[in-house]
N, C-alpha and C positions, 0 to 999 in steps of 0.2 A: 952316402952322407945325407942326401935329401930324405931318404927313407928313415934314417935315424932321427933326423930333425922332426919329421912328421910324427913318428912314434912318441918322441919326447913331448911334442905339443899336445898330442892326444891324451897322453898320460896326465899332463898338467891340467887339461880340461876336465878329465874325470875326477881328479883330486879336488879341483875347484867346485865341481858340482856336488861331490860328496860332502865337502866342507860346508857349502851353502845349505845343503839339506838339513844339516844338524847344527847350523850356526847359532840358532837360538836355543840356549839351554835355560832351564827354569830351576834356579839353584837355592831358592828360599821361599818362605811364605809370600805369596803374591808376586813371585818372579822378580824381574830386574828392579832392585832397590825398593821392593815392596809396592811398586806402582800398579801392578796388575795389567800393564800395557804390553801389547804384542803387535808386531807388523806381519804376522803370518798371512800368507796369500790364499791359502786353500781351506779355510774353515768355513763351512756353509752357514748361511743365515738360518736355515731350517733343515731338518733331516727326519727320516723315518727309521724304523728298526732295521731295515735291510741295508742302510748306509754305513753302519758301523764297520770299522776295519776289523775289530775283534772285541769280544767280551770275555773277561776272565773272572771266574768266581773263586773265592777263597774263604776258609773258615776264619772266624774272629771278626770283631768290629773295631771301629775307630773313626775319628773325625779329622785326622791330620790330612793335609794336602799332599798329593804326590809331588816329588821333585825329579828332575831329569837331567842327565848329562849324556850327550851322544846317543848311543843306542840302548841306554839303560835307564829304567824308571825305578824309583825307590819309594817305598811306602811302609808305614808302621801299622801294626794291628795288635789287638790284645784279645785274650780269651777271658770270658767272664769268670769262669772258675779259676781261682787262684791269680787272676789278673796277669797271667804270663804274657810277656810282650814279645813281639816278633818284628824283625826287619826283613822286608821282602824286596827282592830285586827282580824286575820284569824285563823282558825284551820288548822294546818299543815296536819292533817289527811285527810280532805275532801274539804278544801278550803272555807268552810262556814264562813261568817262574824259573829264573836262572839259579837263584840260591835263596836260602833262608837262614837267619841268625836268630837264636832264641835266648831270651833273658828271663830267668825266674824272678817272680815278684810276689806280691801278696795283695789280696783284696783290701780295700779300705774305703772309708766314706768319701763320696764325691757328689757333686750335683747330679741330679737325675738326667740332665741334658748333656753332661760331660761324658767322656769315655776314658778308658785307661790308656788310650793312644791318641791324644789330641795334639801333642806337640809336633809341629812340622819340622822335619830334618833340614839341615843346611848342607850345601855341596860345594866342593872345590874340584879342581882337576885331579887332585890327589886323594881326596877322602870324603866320606859321608859322616856327618856329625848328628847324632841323635840324643835326645834327652828323655829319660824315663824317671818318674818320681812316685814316691809314696811318703807318708808322714815320717818314716824312719830315715829316708835318704833319697836325695835326687842325684842321679849320675849322668854325666856326659860321656858318651862312647864315640870314639873315632874309629871308623872302619875304612879299609881301602875299597875300591870299587868291585873287588872280588869277594868281599865279605870277611876278610881277615881283620881282627881287631888290632889297632895300632896303639891305642892307649885308652885309659878311662880316668875320669876325675870325679871325685865325690864332693858334693856341695853340702853334705850333712843333712840335718833334719829340715823338714818343710811343713809349715802349718797353713792349712786352708780347709774350710768345710766344703769347698767346691772341688778339691782335687787339683792336680797339676795340669799345666797346659801351655806354659811359656815356650816360645820357639827362638832358636839362635839364628845369627847371621855370620857370614864369613867376611872379614874386611881387613885388608893390609896384613895378612898372615896371622890374624887373630880370630877366635870365636868369641862373639860378643852377645850378651843377653842380660836381661834384668831378672834378678832373683828376688821378687817382691812377694813377701809373705803377708798373711793376715795377722790381726792382733792375736796375741796368745798370752798365757800365764807365764810362760818361760821367756823372760826378757833377754835371754842369751841368743834367741833366734832372731837375727837381724835381717833386714832387707838391704840389698846392695846391687850395684852394677858390677859386672866382672868381665875381664878379658883373659882368655886362655890362649896360650901359644898353640897355633894350629898344628904344629909338628910334634910337640911334646906333651901338651895338656897342662903345662905348668902355668901358674897364675902370673900374668904380666902386670895387672893392676886390679884393685878392688876399691870401689867408691861407695861409702855408706849412703843409704837412703832412709827416709822416714818410713816407719811401718804404720799404716792406717788400715788399708784393706788390700787383699791380694789383687794383683794386676797381672794381665797376660799379654800385654802389648809387645809386638815385635819391632825392634828398632829399625831405623833407616838412616841414610847418610844425606846430609845437607851440605852443599858446596856454595857458600856465599861468593858473590862476585869479588875477585881479587884476594880471596882468603882460602886457607886450608879447609879440608873437609871436617865436618862435625858429625858426631853420631847423635841422633835424636831419639830420646826415650820418653815414653808416657808412663805415668804411674799415679796411683791415688795419693801416695805420700808426697811426691815432689812436683806433680803436675807435668808440664811440658818443659824439657830441658835439652840443652846442647852440651855435648861432652867432647873434650879433646881426646881423640882415639889413641894417641901415643901415651898419654899419662893418666887418663881417667878423670882429669880435673874438670869440674863443672864450670863451663864458660858463661852460662846464663841459665836461668830457669824462671818459670812463672808458676807459682804454686796455686793453680786455678781449679783443681778438681776436689770435689767433696765425696765422690763415690769411686767405685772400681773403674779402672781403665782396661777394657778388654780388646778394643779395636787398636789398630796400629796407626802411627802418625803418617800423614800425607802432606805433600809439599806442592804449592803452586807459586812458582817464582821465588819471591822472598817471604811468602806467607806460609806458615806451618800450622796445620790443623790437627786437633786431637779431640777425643770424646771421652766422657765418663758416664756411668749410669748404674742401674741395678735392675734386678728382675721385677721390682715393683714400679719401675718407671722413674720419671724425673730426669731422664737423660738429657745431656746438653753437649754442644760442640763449642770449643774455644779456638779462635784463630789468632795467632800471634806473629809479630814481625821482630826478629832479633836485629839490634842495631848497636854496633860497637860495644859488645859486651853486656848490653842491656837488652831488655825485651819489652815490647809494647803490645798490649792487647788490641786487636783490630776490630773484632766483632764476636758475638755469641749467637748461637742458634739453639732453640729449645723445642720447636715443634717437629714431631715425628723423627727425632734423631735416633739413630740406631744405638743399641747397647753393645752388641758383639760385632756385627759386620763393619768392615773398614770402608770408608768412603772411597770414591774413585774420582780422580782428576783427569780431565782431557779437554784440550782446546779452551782452557780458561774456565771450564764449567766443572762443578762438583756435584756428583750424584750420590745420594744416600738412599739406602733401602732398609726399611724398618724391620726389626724383629719383634715389635710390640703390636703395631697396627699395620694393616695391609696398604701401606702408603709408600710410594717412591717419590723422591724430590730432586729437583735440580736447582742449583744456586750458581750465581756468579762467584767464582772461587776467591777473587781478590777483595770483594766487598760484602759477601753474604746476601746479596740481593736475590730474592726468590724469583726464579724463572718459571717454574711450574711445580705443582704437587698433584699427584694423581693416585686414586685408589686402584690397586692392581690385583686385588683378590688373591693375594699370596703374601706369606710372611717368610722372612729369610734369616738363616743362621750362618750360612757361608757368606763370603765376600764377593763382590763383582770383579770381573776381569773385562778387558776391552781388546778387541781385535780390529785394528784400523779404526773404523768409525762406528763399530757396533759393540754394545755392552751385553755381556752374558752373565746372568746370575741364576743360581739354582735355588729354588724354594725348598723349605723344609719337607714338603710333600713330594719333591722330586720332579718339579716342572722347571725347565730352563726358560726363563724370560729373556727375550732378545729385544733390545731397544736401540734406537739410533742415538748417536751422540749429537744432541740437538737442544737448542733452547726452547723447543716445543716438544711436547710428549708425542713420540712416534714409536708405537709398538710394531715390531717387525715379525715376531713369531713367538709361539709357545710350543715347547717340545716336552712330551711326557717321557721320563726316564724309566718308568715302571716300578720305582722304588724310592723311598725317602733318601735325603742327603743332608748332611750338615757340614760338608766339606767345600773347599774352594777349588775350581778347576785349575789344571796345570796346562800350559801351552808350550810345546817344545817341538823342534824339528818339523814345524808346519802342521802339527796335530794338536788336538785338544783331548785331555784325559780327565774323566769325571769319575768320582768315587760315589757309590751308593751303598746302602746297607739294608739288611733284613734283620730286625731285632728278634723276631720270632725264631728264626733259624740260626741266629747268632753268626751271620755270615756277611761278607761284603762282596762287592762287584766293582771291577774297574772297566771303564768303557773308553774306546778310542774312536775318535771321529775326525774327519778331515784329512788333509794332506793328499799327496799323489800316491797312487798305488805303487807298491814296490815289488 
């Protein structure tokens, strides 16, 4: 009897350890609710080439972020010729490719800094949801974790000179995303927010949006004190808005943007931030506070605000990394008060993530800048990845996964760092 009890306790301990090793999944762009925050224990402050767990090279390029569930890591890539898209599944243990799913497509006009695989997939325990688009059609594909397609849904035509790049999220059994197009001669091509049933792909609701400029913002969820959750969307047409996830009804919005919104909304308490901008500059950030179905603007920031990278909020501080000038900034998130601004000799196209009290962001040239979460500028490390990157790191199971690319060879690389050796 005692031996049986000891065996049962030992088995329970092993299961607990296994669960804790993979307790942190990274299921959407910038991880849990788009915050970019992780409490992983074993990500180093700095590292050298010999410290990687593994490196895996693969043909094709893309700027989407990896997502992870348990022992599987998922990534999209595209071939330059024909813009054929692929979904890849990697083992988090050794980086081996477990399966590949291929989707035929066609080349089309896009921004020179965009890719044919820029949309980050979303994950649930049951399925992986990916979006691929061209001017003729944008499709959402649902795959199980072994790569079998469960359903697909067509959103119809899509207009943008910059190409596609919006990313979905999973929330309350739905796939949510913004289908924001650019202005076009065909007024039948409308912008809208949409919720698809996660199990069937059928439309739960669709909410019309104004069409001004294409936007690529990934939504997040805001839970006001004493109230139900709201889905927060940013767009050029409607600014910052809160949506009832059950019906798609607009609860409030602040039509505050005059340019494209490429970054994603971030939240500090009851203050919600979003940015807009253009390649030519003029970027700005707006902070709003929703109150009883209305919304009040709290402050605006205009100096060294990023166009594409999403801000990071931690310990009441907001960190912004510019993609126009080599400046990093820190603000008090609730008021917009400047804490510091610093030239960092790097420009960023991916977004920052945070592990405990350390910020990691990858420059366009492939340098990881590591800063302390502090109201004073404290640089902790710079790590050369050996190749450029336009992607955002993924942190799951105690490890960090970073994507780089080689445009000359039309290939990519996935790097794994940190965690305990298995």
